[in-house]
C-alpha positions in Angstrom: -47.2 -55.9 -39.8 -46.8 -52.8 -37.6 -44.1 -50.2 -37.8 -41.9 -48.5 -35.2 -39.7 -45.4 -35.4 -36.9 -44.2 -33.1 -37.4 -41.6 -30.4 -34.0 -39.8 -30.2 -32.6 -37.0 -28.0 -31.1 -35.4 -31.1 -34.5 -33.8 -31.7 -34.3 -32.0 -28.3 -33.2 -28.3 -28.4 -31.9 -27.4 -24.9 -31.4 -23.8 -26.0 -35.0 -23.4 -26.8 -37.8 -22.2 -24.5 -39.6 -25.4 -25.6 -36.8 -28.0 -25.6 -39.0 -30.9 -26.6 -41.1 -29.0 -29.1 -39.3 -30.5 -32.1 -39.7 -34.0 -30.7 -43.4 -33.6 -30.0 -43.9 -32.3 -33.6 -42.0 -35.2 -35.1 -44.0 -37.8 -33.2 -47.3 -36.1 -34.1 -46.3 -36.2 -37.8 -45.2 -39.8 -37.6 -48.5 -40.8 -35.8 -50.4 -39.0 -38.6 -48.4 -40.9 -41.2 -49.5 -44.2 -39.7 -46.5 -45.3 -37.7 -47.7 -47.4 -34.8 -44.9 -47.1 -32.2 -42.0 -45.0 -31.0 -39.1 -46.8 -29.4 -36.0 -45.5 -27.6 -32.9 -47.0 -26.1 -31.5 -46.6 -22.6 -27.9 -45.7 -21.6 -26.5 -44.1 -18.5 -23.5 -41.9 -17.6 -22.3 -41.3 -21.1 -22.2 -38.1 -23.1 -21.9 -40.1 -26.3 -23.0 -43.5 -27.4 -22.4 -45.7 -30.4 -25.9 -45.2 -31.8 -25.6 -41.4 -31.5 -22.0 -40.8 -32.5 -20.7 -37.6 -30.8 -23.8 -37.2 -28.7 -26.0 -39.4 -26.5 -29.3 -40.0 -28.4 -30.6 -42.6 -25.9 -32.2 -41.2 -22.8 -30.8 -42.1 -19.3 -34.3 -42.1 -17.9 -36.5 -43.4 -20.7 -39.7 -44.0 -18.7 -40.2 -40.4 -17.5 -39.4 -39.2 -21.0 -41.8 -41.6 -22.7 -44.6 -40.6 -20.3 -44.3 -37.0 -21.5 -44.4 -38.2 -25.1 -47.5 -40.3 -24.6 -49.2 -37.2 -23.2 -48.6 -35.5 -26.6 -49.8 -38.4 -28.8 -53.1 -40.1 -29.1 -52.8 -43.7 -30.2 -49.1 -44.4 -30.8 -47.6 -47.0 -28.6 -44.1 -46.7 -27.1 -41.4 -49.3 -26.2 -38.1 -49.2 -24.5 -35.5 -50.8 -26.8 -33.9 -51.7 -24.6 -34.4 -50.8 -20.9 -31.4 -51.9 -18.7 -33.6 -53.8 -16.3 -30.9 -55.3 -14.1 -29.7 -51.8 -13.3 -33.0 -51.0 -11.4 -35.0 -52.6 -8.7 -37.9 -54.5 -10.3 -40.5 -53.2 -7.8 -39.6 -49.6 -8.8 -40.0 -50.5 -12.4 -43.4 -52.1 -11.8 -44.6 -49.0 -10.1 -43.5 -46.7 -12.8 -44.8 -48.9 -15.7 -48.2 -49.3 -14.1 -48.4 -45.5 -13.4 -47.4 -44.7 -17.0 -49.9 -47.1 -18.5 -52.6 -45.7 -16.2 -51.9 -42.2 -17.6 -51.5 -43.4 -21.2 -54.3 -46.0 -21.6 -51.9 -49.0 -21.7 -49.7 -47.8 -24.5 -46.3 -48.7 -23.0 -44.4 -51.9 -23.8 -41.4 -52.8 -21.7 -38.5 -53.9 -23.8 -35.6 -55.1 -21.7 -32.1 -56.5 -21.8 -29.1 -57.2 -19.7 -26.8 -54.4 -21.0 -23.1 -54.6 -21.7 -21.4 -51.6 -20.0 -20.2 -52.2 -16.4 -20.3 -48.6 -15.3 -24.1 -48.5 -15.9 -24.5 -51.1 -13.1 -21.5 -50.7 -10.7 -22.1 -46.9 -10.2 -25.6 -47.7 -8.8 -24.5 -50.5 -6.6 -25.5 -53.4 -8.8 -23.1 -56.1 -9.8 -22.3 -56.3 -13.5 -21.2 -59.9 -13.3 -24.5 -61.1 -11.9 -26.7 -59.1 -14.1 -27.9 -62.1 -16.2 -29.2 -64.1 -13.2 -30.7 -60.9 -11.8 -32.3 -60.2 -15.1 -34.0 -63.6 -15.1 -35.4 -63.0 -11.6 -36.7 -59.6 -12.8 -38.5 -61.3 -15.7 -40.0 -63.9 -13.3 -41.3 -61.4 -10.7 -42.2 -58.3 -12.8 -45.4 -59.9 -14.3 -46.4 -60.9 -10.8 -45.8 -57.3 -9.5 -47.5 -55.6 -12.4 -50.7 -57.6 -11.7 -51.3 -55.3 -8.7 -52.1 -58.3 -6.5 -50.3 -59.4 -3.3 -47.3 -61.6 -4.1 -44.1 -63.0 -2.7 -40.9 -63.9 -4.4 -37.8 -65.6 -3.0 -34.8 -65.6 -5.3 -31.1 -65.5 -5.1 -31.0 -61.7 -5.6 -34.5 -60.5 -4.7 -36.6 -61.4 -1.7 -40.1 -60.0 -1.6 -42.7 -60.8 1.0 -46.5 -60.0 0.6 -46.2 -56.9 -1.5 -48.9 -55.2 -3.6 -47.9 -52.8 -6.3 -49.9 -49.6 -6.6 -51.5 -48.6 -8.9 -53.0 -51.8 -10.1 -52.9 -52.3 -13.9 -55.5 -50.3 -15.8 -58.3 -52.6 -16.9 -56.3 -55.5 -15.7 -53.7 -55.1 -18.5 -50.3 -56.4 -17.7 -47.9 -55.1 -20.4 -45.8 -57.5 -22.4 -42.0 -57.7 -21.8 -40.0 -57.9 -25.0 -36.4 -59.0 -24.7 -33.5 -57.6 -26.7 -31.2 -60.6 -27.5 -28.2 -60.9 -29.8 -26.7 -64.1 -28.5 -28.1 -67.6 -28.6 -28.4 -67.9 -24.8 -30.2 -64.6 -24.7 -32.5 -65.6 -27.5 -33.4 -68.8 -25.6 -34.0 -66.7 -22.4 -36.4 -64.6 -24.4 -38.3 -67.7 -25.3 -38.4 -69.0 -21.8 -39.2 -65.8 -19.9 -40.3 -63.1 -22.3 -43.3 -62.2 -24.4 -41.4 -61.1 -27.5 -37.9 -60.9 -29.1 -36.4 -57.6 -30.1 -34.1 -58.7 -33.0 -30.9 -56.8 -33.6 -30.4 -55.0 -36.9 -27.0 -56.9 -37.2 -28.7 -60.2 -37.8 -28.7 -61.7 -41.4 -32.2 -62.5 -42.4 -31.6 -65.9 -43.8 -29.6 -66.9 -40.7 -32.5 -65.7 -38.6 -34.9 -68.3 -40.0 -33.5 -71.2 -37.9 -33.1 -69.0 -34.8 -36.7 -67.8 -35.1 -37.9 -71.4 -35.3 -35.9 -72.3 -32.2 -37.2 -69.3 -30.4 -40.8 -70.0 -31.2 -40.5 -73.6 -30.2 -39.0 -72.6 -26.8 -41.7 -70.1 -26.2 -44.4 -72.6 -27.1 -42.8 -75.2 -24.7 -43.0 -72.7 -21.9 -46.5 -71.4 -22.8 -45.1 -67.9 -23.7 -46.2 -65.5 -26.4 -43.5 -65.2 -29.2 -43.9 -61.7 -30.7 -41.1 -60.8 -33.2 -39.9 -57.2 -33.5 -37.3 -57.0 -36.2 -34.9 -54.0 -36.3 -33.6 -53.0 -39.7 -31.6 -50.1 -41.2 -33.8 -48.4 -43.8 -32.6 -46.0 -46.6 -35.2 -45.1 -49.2 -35.0 -42.5 -52.0 -37.1 -41.8 -55.1 -34.3 -43.1 -57.4 -31.2 -45.2 -56.8 -29.1 -42.2 -58.0 -30.4 -40.3 -55.0 -29.1 -42.8 -52.4 -26.7 -41.4 -49.9 -23.1 -42.5 -50.8 -22.2 -42.4 -47.1 -25.0 -44.8 -46.0 -22.8 -47.9 -45.8 -19.9 -46.1 -44.2 -22.2 -44.8 -41.5 -23.4 -48.3 -40.8 -19.8 -49.6 -40.6 -18.9 -46.8 -38.2 -21.8 -47.5 -35.8 -21.4 -51.3 -35.8 -17.7 -50.9 -35.0 -18.5 -48.5 -32.2 -20.9 -51.0 -30.7 -18.3 -53.7 -30.8 -15.7 -51.3 -29.2 -18.0 -50.7 -26.2 -18.8 -54.4 -25.6 -21.9 -55.1 -27.7 -20.9 -58.3 -29.6 -23.6 -59.1 -32.1 -23.9 -62.2 -34.2 -23.0 -61.3 -37.7 -22.7 -63.2 -40.9 -19.4 -63.8 -42.7 -19.6 -61.0 -45.2 -20.7 -58.5 -42.6 -17.9 -59.5 -40.2 -15.4 -59.1 -43.0 -16.7 -55.7 -44.0 -16.9 -54.4 -40.4 -13.7 -55.7 -39.0 -11.6 -57.4 -41.7 -11.2 -54.4 -44.1 -13.1 -56.1 -46.9 -14.5 -53.5 -49.4 -18.1 -54.2 -50.3 -20.6 -52.3 -52.3 -24.0 -51.3 -51.0 -25.6 -53.7 -53.6 -23.5 -56.6 -52.1 -24.2 -55.6 -48.5 -27.9 -54.6 -48.4 -29.8 -57.8 -49.3 -31.0 -59.6 -46.2 -29.3 -57.0 -44.0 -31.0 -53.7 -44.7 -34.0 -52.2 -46.5 -32.4 -50.0 -49.1 -33.3 -48.4 -52.5 -36.3 -47.1 -54.3 -39.8 -47.8 -53.0 -40.0 -50.8 -55.3 -36.6 -52.1 -54.0 -37.8 -51.6 -50.4 -41.0 -53.4 -51.1 -39.1 -56.4 -52.5 -36.9 -56.6 -49.4 -39.9 -56.2 -47.1 -41.6 -59.1 -48.9 -38.5 -61.2 -48.3 -38.6 -60.3 -44.6 -42.3 -61.3 -44.5 -41.8 -64.5 -46.3 -38.8 -65.6 -44.2 -39.7 -64.7 -40.6 -43.0 -62.7 -40.9 -42.4 -60.4 -37.8 -45.4 -58.7 -36.2 -43.3 -55.5 -35.8 -40.7 -53.8 -38.0 -38.5 -51.2 -36.1 -36.7 -48.8 -38.4 -33.2 -47.9 -37.1 -31.3 -44.8 -38.2 -27.8 -46.3 -38.2 -27.0 -45.3 -41.8 -29.0 -42.1 -41.8 -27.8 -40.0 -38.9 -29.3 -36.6 -40.0 -32.7 -36.1 -38.3 -34.2 -34.2 -41.2 -33.1 -36.8 -43.7 -34.6 -39.4 -41.5 -37.9 -37.6 -41.5 -38.0 -37.2 -45.3 -37.3 -40.9 -45.7 -39.9 -41.9 -43.2 -42.5 -39.9 -45.1 -41.6 -41.7 -48.3 -41.6 -45.1 -46.6 -45.0 -44.5 -45.0 -46.5 -43.4 -48.3 -45.0 -45.9 -50.7 -44.0 -49.0 -48.7 -46.1 -49.4 -45.5 -49.5 -49.8 -47.2 -48.3 -53.0 -48.9 -47.7 -54.7 -45.5 -50.6 -53.6 -43.4 -52.6 -56.4 -41.8 -55.9 -56.9 -43.6 
């Protein structure tokens, strides 16, 4: 299993002479600790977002930002999670991805989704209502474009005649496209057209078992790779007494915020009741199969459950319940030291 950590704008100090210095230092430390990948979201035209609370932590232009971060790291990969692909022209995306991978020795993975906020599309002249079909066409033509060979594509939304993207891919490497999907149709689309599935942190692990089997079967039917990248809230402390009493409340707040702005995730019955039905639950009731919480030993047990049930190739740590950047860093240090070594591929 490989491990990914978030790249957030809350580590940028715009009042400093080196605004990105703190973010560079954070990534250098995470790379030294053994984390394999940094991932970031993508939102446009919003000063605040659900994931960031009162400030926008997701970049509006993730590809330029990640290119700078790759210049300050050595081996760490980076992934957009997720890039609003239907809000851009796919040929522009292909040019930018190939250029970044040329600079960074093929360390960029494109994670993409259809989005859920109309203004992020309409303000740029793209129809929000047709984004799903446009997204599918992007997924069909992007791998052709990123090959750096002459190609044509005639779809409902894009018509391309004898175009060759420059630069061609470094060493012939065409990066994978992982798809963020929270609904069943989106998951099936990921199986048909993608190279991996970015699985929402809101999914209950046991309910995922059947979905993963379906996804892998669809991917196999269409001759596609089926990489799994599971997102999960993590909260680790040396003892249970040191767990943050606000952790669950923070998760509830963020999940409600996502729902308010149109991101409707599949949730199990207890999570739905806790989020929106006013049901009072304890962290001990909520955490199993929904989050990785507790002492290092508790976290190892939950990670073993994740491995045994769906065995994802990637584990992406989300900061939903731990919004403070310094607390996040402390917990990531502990997780890297005490938990990650148990799940490294032999």
